[in-house]
DSSP file (Angstrom, degrees, kcal/mol; ACC not computed):
  #  RESIDUE AA STRUCTURE BP1 BP2  ACC     N-H-->O    O-->H-N    N-H-->O    O-->H-N    TCO  KAPPA ALPHA  PHI   PSI    X-CA   Y-CA   Z-CA
    1    1 A M              0   0    0      0, 0.0     2,-0.6     0, 0.0     0, 0.0   0.000 360.0 360.0 360.0 133.1   57.5   -0.2  -15.8
    2    2 A K        -     0   0    0      0, 0.0     2,-0.4     0, 0.0     0, 0.0  -0.921 360.0-147.3-105.1 120.5   59.5    1.9  -18.2
    3    3 A L        -     0   0    0     -2,-0.6     2,-0.1     1,-0.0     3,-0.1  -0.696  10.7-131.1 -89.8 136.7   57.3    3.7  -20.7
    4    4 A A        -     0   0    0     -2,-0.4     3,-0.1     1,-0.1    -1,-0.0  -0.483  36.4 -90.4 -78.8 155.0   58.5    4.4  -24.2
    5    5 A E        -     0   0    0     -2,-0.1    -1,-0.1     1,-0.1     0, 0.0  -0.371  57.4 -87.4 -62.3 144.2   58.2    7.9  -25.7
    6    6 A Y        +     0   0    0     -3,-0.1     2,-0.3     2,-0.0    -1,-0.1  -0.272  53.3 173.5 -57.2 135.2   54.9    8.3  -27.6
    7    7 A N        -     0   0    0     -3,-0.1    -3,-0.0     2,-0.1    -1,-0.0  -0.953  27.4-154.6-147.3 124.5   55.2    7.3  -31.2
    8    8 A K        +     0   0    0     -2,-0.3     2,-0.1     2,-0.1    -1,-0.1   0.734  67.8  98.5 -72.2 -23.2   52.3    7.1  -33.6
    9    9 A E  S    S-     0   0    0      1,-0.1     2,-0.5     2,-0.0    -2,-0.1  -0.417  70.3-135.0 -72.3 139.4   53.9    4.5  -35.9
   10   10 A I        -     0   0    0     -2,-0.1    -2,-0.1     9,-0.0    -1,-0.1  -0.837  19.0-171.8 -93.5 126.2   53.0    0.8  -35.4
   11   11 A E    >   -     0   0    0     -2,-0.5     3,-2.3     1,-0.1     5,-0.2  -0.815   8.0-176.7-121.8  89.5   56.0   -1.5  -35.4
   12   12 A P  T 3  S+     0   0    0      0, 0.0    -1,-0.1     0, 0.0     4,-0.1   0.801  88.2  47.9 -57.0 -30.0   54.8   -5.1  -35.5
   13   13 A S  T 3  S+     0   0    0      2,-0.1    16,-0.0    19,-0.0    -2,-0.0   0.375  89.5 118.9 -92.2   5.4   58.4   -6.3  -35.2
   14   14 A G  S <  S-     0   0    0     -3,-2.3     2,-0.5     1,-0.1    -4,-0.0  -0.187  74.2-118.7 -67.6 164.0   59.2   -4.0  -32.3
   15   15 A N        +     0   0    0     34,-0.0     2,-0.4     2,-0.0    -1,-0.1  -0.353  64.2 136.9-101.2  51.0   60.2   -5.3  -29.0
   16   16 A Y        -     0   0    0     -2,-0.5    33,-0.1    -5,-0.2     3,-0.1  -0.836  44.5-158.2-103.0 134.1   57.3   -3.8  -27.1
   17   17 A D  S    S+     0   0    0     -2,-0.4    32,-2.8     1,-0.1     2,-0.3   0.834  78.7  24.9 -76.5 -32.8   55.4   -5.8  -24.4
   18   18 A F  E     -A   48   0A   0     30,-0.2     2,-0.3    15,-0.1    30,-0.2  -0.941  58.9-168.1-134.1 152.9   52.2   -3.7  -24.7
   19   19 A Y  E     -A   47   0A   0     28,-1.5    28,-3.4    -2,-0.3     2,-0.5  -0.992   9.0-159.7-134.3 141.8   50.4   -1.5  -27.2
   20   20 A Y  E     +A   46   0A   0     -2,-0.3     2,-0.2    26,-0.2    26,-0.2  -0.969  39.1 152.7-118.1 110.4   47.5    0.8  -26.6
   21   21 A I  E     -A   45   0A   0     24,-2.4    24,-3.1    -2,-0.5     2,-0.2  -0.777  49.8 -92.7-135.2 169.1   45.9    1.4  -30.0
   22   22 A F  E >   -A   44   0A   0     -2,-0.2     3,-1.9    22,-0.2     4,-0.4  -0.608  43.9-115.2 -77.7 150.2   42.8    2.2  -32.0
   23   23 A D  G >  S+     0   0    0     20,-2.4     3,-1.1     1,-0.3    21,-0.1   0.788 113.9  66.1 -60.3 -27.4   40.9   -0.9  -33.1
   24   24 A S  G 3  S+     0   0    0     19,-0.3    -1,-0.3     1,-0.2     4,-0.2   0.701  98.4  54.0 -67.9 -18.2   41.6   -0.1  -36.7
   25   25 A D  G X  S+     0   0    0     -3,-1.9     3,-1.0     1,-0.2     4,-0.4   0.559  83.6  90.3 -89.2  -9.6   45.4   -0.7  -36.1
   26   26 A Y  G X> S+     0   0    0     -3,-1.1     3,-2.0    -4,-0.4     4,-1.6   0.852  72.9  65.4 -60.7 -38.9   44.9   -4.2  -34.7
   27   27 A P  G 34 S+     0   0    0      0, 0.0     4,-0.3     0, 0.0    -1,-0.2   0.841  99.0  55.2 -53.4 -32.4   45.2   -6.1  -38.0
   28   28 A A  G <4 S+     0   0    0     -3,-1.0    -2,-0.2     1,-0.2     4,-0.1   0.693 120.1  30.6 -72.1 -17.4   48.8   -5.0  -38.2
   29   29 A L  T X> S+     0   0    0     -3,-2.0     4,-2.0    -4,-0.4     3,-1.2   0.474  86.5  99.6-119.3  -5.8   49.5   -6.5  -34.7
   30   30 A Q  T 3< S+     0   0    0     -4,-1.6    -2,-0.1     1,-0.3    -1,-0.1   0.736  80.3  57.6 -63.7 -23.4   47.2   -9.4  -34.4
   31   31 A E  T 34 S+     0   0    0     -4,-0.3    -1,-0.3     1,-0.2    -2,-0.1   0.833 120.4  27.8 -71.7 -31.4   49.8  -12.0  -35.3
   32   32 A Q  T <4 S+     0   0    0     -3,-1.2    18,-3.0     1,-0.1     2,-0.3   0.569 118.8  54.1-107.1 -12.9   52.1  -10.9  -32.4
   33   33 A Y  E  <  -B   49   0A   0     -4,-2.0     2,-0.3    16,-0.3    16,-0.2  -0.944  59.4-148.5-132.9 147.1   49.7   -9.5  -29.8
   34   34 A D  E     -B   48   0A   0     14,-2.9    14,-2.4    -2,-0.3     2,-0.5  -0.826  31.9-109.1-105.7 149.3   46.6  -10.6  -27.9
   35   35 A I  E     +B   47   0A   0     -2,-0.3    12,-0.2    12,-0.2     3,-0.1  -0.674  34.7 175.7 -77.4 126.2   43.9   -8.2  -26.7
   36   36 A V  E     -     0   0A   0     10,-3.3     2,-0.3    -2,-0.5    11,-0.2   0.816  65.8  -4.5 -95.6 -42.5   44.0   -7.8  -23.0
   37   37 A E  E     -B   46   0A   0      9,-1.3     9,-2.7     2,-0.0     2,-0.4  -0.994  58.5-139.7-154.4 147.7   41.2   -5.2  -22.6
   38   38 A K  E     -B   45   0A   0     -2,-0.3     2,-0.3     7,-0.2     7,-0.2  -0.910  23.4-175.3-111.1 141.6   38.9   -3.1  -24.7
   39   39 A F  E >>> +B   44   0A   0      5,-2.9     5,-1.9    -2,-0.4     3,-0.9  -0.865  56.5  27.9-130.4 163.4   38.1    0.5  -23.9
   40   40 A D  G >45S-     0   0    0     -2,-0.3     3,-1.1     1,-0.3    -1,-0.2   0.898 136.7 -46.3  54.1  48.0   35.8    3.3  -25.2
   41   41 A G  G 345S-     0   0    0      1,-0.2    -1,-0.3    -3,-0.2    -2,-0.0   0.705 109.5 -56.5  70.5  19.7   33.2    0.8  -26.5
   42   42 A G  G <45S+     0   0    0     -3,-0.9    -1,-0.2     2,-0.2    -2,-0.2   0.425 113.0 112.0  93.0  -0.3   35.9   -1.3  -28.1
   43   43 A S  T <<5S+     0   0    0     -3,-1.1   -20,-2.4    -4,-0.5     2,-0.4   0.646  76.4  48.4 -82.4 -12.4   37.4    1.4  -30.3
   44   44 A R  E   <S-AB  22  39A   0     -5,-1.9    -5,-2.9   -22,-0.3     2,-0.4  -0.984  73.7-163.7-127.3 141.2   40.6    1.3  -28.2
   45   45 A L  E     -AB  21  38A   0    -24,-3.1   -24,-2.4    -2,-0.4     2,-0.6  -0.951  17.9-148.1-129.1 140.9   42.6   -1.8  -27.3
   46   46 A L  E     -AB  20  37A   0     -9,-2.7   -10,-3.3    -2,-0.4    -9,-1.3  -0.946  29.2-167.9-102.0 124.2   45.3   -2.7  -24.8
   47   47 A L  E     -AB  19  35A   0    -28,-3.4   -28,-1.5    -2,-0.6     2,-0.4  -0.831  13.4-158.3-115.3 150.6   47.4   -5.4  -26.3
   48   48 A K  E     -AB  18  34A   0    -14,-2.4   -14,-2.9    -2,-0.3   -30,-0.2  -0.993  31.6-106.3-127.0 136.5   50.1   -7.7  -24.8
   49   49 A R  E     - B   0  33A   0    -32,-2.8   -16,-0.3    -2,-0.4     2,-0.1  -0.325  38.7-114.5 -60.6 137.5   52.8   -9.5  -26.8
   50   50 A K              0   0    0    -18,-3.0    -1,-0.1     1,-0.1   -19,-0.0  -0.414 360.0 360.0 -71.3 148.3   52.2  -13.2  -27.3
   51   51 A N              0   0    0     -2,-0.1    -1,-0.1   -18,-0.0    -2,-0.1   0.451 360.0 360.0 -83.1 360.0   54.7  -15.6  -25.6
């Protein structure tokens, strides 16, 4: 797995397979990504790009 350099900006049209985000950022990505796992009581999310 090749990790991209950290970037605070959310890019819904980006070509990223995964995102690790705060739950407040999910609305910007919910059309393109599914939640894989929730962490820290649900306040952080691991997302995977939809096929």
